[in-house]
Residue, then its C-alpha position, 0 to 999 in steps of 0.5 A: m572480710e579480713i582477719i585482724k590481729v586484736s591489740k591491747n589498744d583495740e578495746e571495741l573490739i575486746e569487749q565486743i569478743a569478750f561479751w561473746i565469748h561470755e554470751e556463748w561459753g560463761i555463761n554456761e561455764g559459770e563465768s563473769l563478764d569481767l573475768n571473759r574480758a580479763y581473759v581476752k585482753s590475757s590473750l593478746c600477745e604479739n610473736k607467741i601464743p595466746q593470741t585472738f583474732a577478729l573478723m572484720d566486714d565495712k570496718k565491723i567485727i563480725g567474729t574471732f578466734q584465738i589460737g591459744l596454749s590451753d582450752c579445756d581443764a580436762k584434755q592437758d596432754v594436748y595443746p595447742w588450740l584453735r578455740n572461741v570460734f565465733i560468728e555473728e549468726k547473721n554471718r553463718g553460712k557465707g564461707y568465713l569457717n574456711e577463711i578462718i581455717k586457712f588463715l591460722k593454717n598461716q599463723m600456725r606457720v608463722l609460729k612455728i605449729n605443727e598442729i592443733y586441737l580443737f574441741t566442739e559439739h559440731k559433727d561433719l562442720y571441721e573435718k571438711y576443712g582438714f580437721d581430724f577427728i581425734e575422740e569423743f571426750d568427757t568436759f565437764i563442762e555443765g550442760k555440754r559434758i560430752q564433746r568431740l576433740y579435733r585435730l588439724i595437721n599443718k602440711 
Protein backbone atom coordinates (compact mmCIF):
# COMPACT_ATOMS: atom_id res chain seq x y z
CA MET A 1 0.00 0.00 0.00
CA GLU A 2 1.21 3.48 -0.80
CA ILE A 3 -0.23 6.94 -0.29
CA ILE A 4 -0.04 9.43 -3.13
CA LYS A 5 -0.98 13.08 -3.46
CA VAL A 6 -3.76 13.44 -6.02
CA SER A 7 -3.09 15.92 -8.82
CA LYS A 8 -5.27 17.60 -11.43
CA ASN A 9 -4.19 14.96 -13.99
CA ASP A 10 -5.50 12.04 -11.91
CA GLU A 11 -8.99 12.10 -13.42
CA GLU A 12 -9.96 8.54 -12.45
CA LEU A 13 -8.86 9.08 -8.86
CA ILE A 14 -10.73 12.39 -8.67
CA GLU A 15 -13.89 10.71 -9.95
CA GLN A 16 -13.67 7.82 -7.46
CA ILE A 17 -12.92 10.12 -4.52
CA ALA A 18 -15.81 12.43 -5.46
CA PHE A 19 -18.12 9.40 -5.64
CA TRP A 20 -17.04 8.14 -2.21
CA ILE A 21 -17.43 11.58 -0.61
CA HIS A 22 -20.85 11.92 -2.20
CA GLU A 23 -22.02 8.47 -1.09
CA GLU A 24 -20.58 8.66 2.43
CA TRP A 25 -21.44 12.26 3.33
CA GLY A 26 -22.70 14.35 0.40
CA ILE A 27 -26.09 12.73 -0.09
CA ASN A 28 -26.95 13.11 3.60
CA GLU A 29 -25.91 16.78 3.47
CA GLY A 30 -27.95 17.48 0.31
CA GLU A 31 -24.93 17.88 -1.97
CA SER A 32 -24.83 16.86 -5.62
CA LEU A 33 -22.16 14.64 -7.11
CA ASP A 34 -21.12 17.62 -9.27
CA LEU A 35 -20.56 19.71 -6.14
CA ASN A 36 -18.51 16.91 -4.54
CA ARG A 37 -16.45 16.60 -7.73
CA ALA A 38 -15.78 20.36 -7.74
CA TYR A 39 -14.88 20.10 -4.05
CA VAL A 40 -12.23 17.47 -4.81
CA LYS A 41 -10.89 19.32 -7.85
CA SER A 42 -10.42 22.46 -5.77
CA SER A 43 -8.43 20.58 -3.12
CA LEU A 44 -5.42 19.58 -5.18
CA CYS A 45 -2.84 22.18 -4.18
CA GLU A 46 0.80 21.21 -4.51
CA ASN A 47 2.56 23.00 -1.64
CA LYS A 48 -0.26 24.38 0.47
CA ILE A 49 -3.63 23.39 1.87
CA PRO A 50 -6.02 21.93 0.71
CA GLN A 51 -4.58 18.61 -0.46
CA THR A 52 -6.17 15.26 -1.33
CA PHE A 53 -4.50 11.87 -0.98
CA ALA A 54 -5.26 8.38 -2.28
CA LEU A 55 -4.42 5.06 -0.66
CA MET A 56 -3.26 2.77 -3.43
CA ASP A 57 -2.91 -1.01 -3.30
CA ASP A 58 -1.54 -2.73 -6.39
CA LYS A 59 -2.28 0.45 -8.41
CA LYS A 60 -5.94 0.43 -7.30
CA ILE A 61 -7.43 3.14 -5.09
CA ILE A 62 -8.75 1.74 -1.80
CA GLY A 63 -9.19 4.91 0.23
CA THR A 64 -8.73 8.65 0.55
CA PHE A 65 -8.29 11.54 2.96
CA GLN A 66 -7.78 15.28 2.75
CA ILE A 67 -6.06 18.07 4.63
CA GLY A 68 -8.22 21.18 4.41
CA LEU A 69 -8.80 24.62 5.83
CA SER A 70 -12.39 23.91 6.82
CA ASP A 71 -14.69 20.97 7.32
CA CYS A 72 -17.57 22.10 9.48
CA ASP A 73 -19.40 25.41 9.20
CA ALA A 74 -20.24 25.27 12.92
CA LYS A 75 -16.52 25.17 13.85
CA GLN A 76 -14.79 28.01 12.01
CA ASP A 77 -12.53 28.75 14.99
CA VAL A 78 -10.34 25.66 14.54
CA TYR A 79 -8.24 24.66 11.52
CA PRO A 80 -6.74 22.99 9.56
CA TRP A 81 -8.70 19.75 9.30
CA LEU A 82 -8.15 16.11 8.52
CA ARG A 83 -11.30 15.42 6.56
CA ASN A 84 -13.05 12.81 4.42
CA VAL A 85 -11.09 9.87 5.79
CA PHE A 86 -12.47 6.92 3.85
CA ILE A 87 -11.29 3.34 3.37
CA GLU A 88 -13.29 0.87 1.30
CA GLU A 89 -15.25 -1.41 3.59
CA LYS A 90 -13.48 -4.57 2.38
CA ASN A 91 -10.11 -2.98 3.28
CA ARG A 92 -11.01 -1.79 6.78
CA GLY A 93 -9.34 -3.38 9.79
CA LYS A 94 -6.04 -3.91 7.97
CA GLY A 95 -4.04 -1.15 9.66
CA TYR A 96 -4.45 1.42 6.89
CA LEU A 97 -5.60 4.13 9.30
CA ASN A 98 -2.27 3.79 11.11
CA GLU A 99 -0.51 4.36 7.77
CA ILE A 100 -2.69 7.40 7.08
CA ILE A 101 -1.80 8.94 10.45
CA LYS A 102 1.94 8.31 9.98
CA PHE A 103 1.75 9.91 6.52
CA LEU A 104 -0.36 12.77 7.91
CA LYS A 105 2.23 13.58 10.58
CA ASN A 106 4.96 13.77 7.97
CA GLN A 107 2.80 15.93 5.69
CA MET A 108 2.07 18.22 8.64
CA ARG A 109 5.84 18.74 9.07
CA VAL A 110 6.21 19.48 5.35
CA LEU A 111 3.36 22.01 5.48
CA LYS A 112 4.55 23.42 8.84
CA ILE A 113 1.27 22.50 10.58
CA ASN A 114 1.55 22.02 14.34
CA GLU A 115 -1.99 20.80 14.99
CA ILE A 116 -4.89 19.44 12.98
CA TYR A 117 -8.55 18.81 13.82
CA LEU A 118 -11.03 16.11 12.95
CA PHE A 119 -14.70 15.58 13.67
CA THR A 120 -16.30 12.18 13.68
CA GLU A 121 -18.97 10.10 15.33
CA HIS A 122 -16.39 7.36 16.06
CA LYS A 123 -15.44 6.92 19.71
CA ASP A 124 -12.21 5.27 20.90
CA LEU A 125 -10.72 5.13 17.40
CA TYR A 126 -8.62 8.23 16.82
CA GLU A 127 -7.42 8.26 20.43
CA LYS A 128 -5.31 5.19 19.52
CA TYR A 129 -3.38 7.36 17.06
CA GLY A 130 -2.57 10.28 19.33
CA PHE A 131 -5.65 12.45 18.81
CA ASP A 132 -7.03 14.21 21.88
CA PHE A 133 -10.78 14.38 22.37
CA ILE A 134 -11.80 18.03 22.76
CA GLU A 135 -15.62 18.04 22.97
CA GLU A 136 -18.89 16.93 21.52
CA PHE A 137 -20.56 19.64 19.48
CA ASP A 138 -23.57 20.31 17.27
CA THR A 139 -22.62 20.24 13.59
CA PHE A 140 -26.16 21.11 12.44
CA ILE A 141 -25.74 18.34 9.83
CA GLU A 142 -29.06 16.57 9.43
CA GLY A 143 -29.04 13.07 10.89
CA LYS A 144 -25.59 13.33 12.46
CA ARG A 145 -25.76 16.55 14.42
CA ILE A 146 -23.73 15.67 17.51
CA GLN A 147 -20.14 14.78 16.62
CA ARG A 148 -16.84 14.44 18.45
CA LEU A 149 -14.07 17.00 17.92
CA TYR A 150 -10.45 15.78 18.07
CA ARG A 151 -7.05 17.46 17.80
CA LEU A 152 -3.69 15.98 16.88
CA ILE A 153 -0.62 17.93 17.97
CA ASN A 154 2.39 16.98 15.87
CA LYS A 155 5.38 16.74 18.16
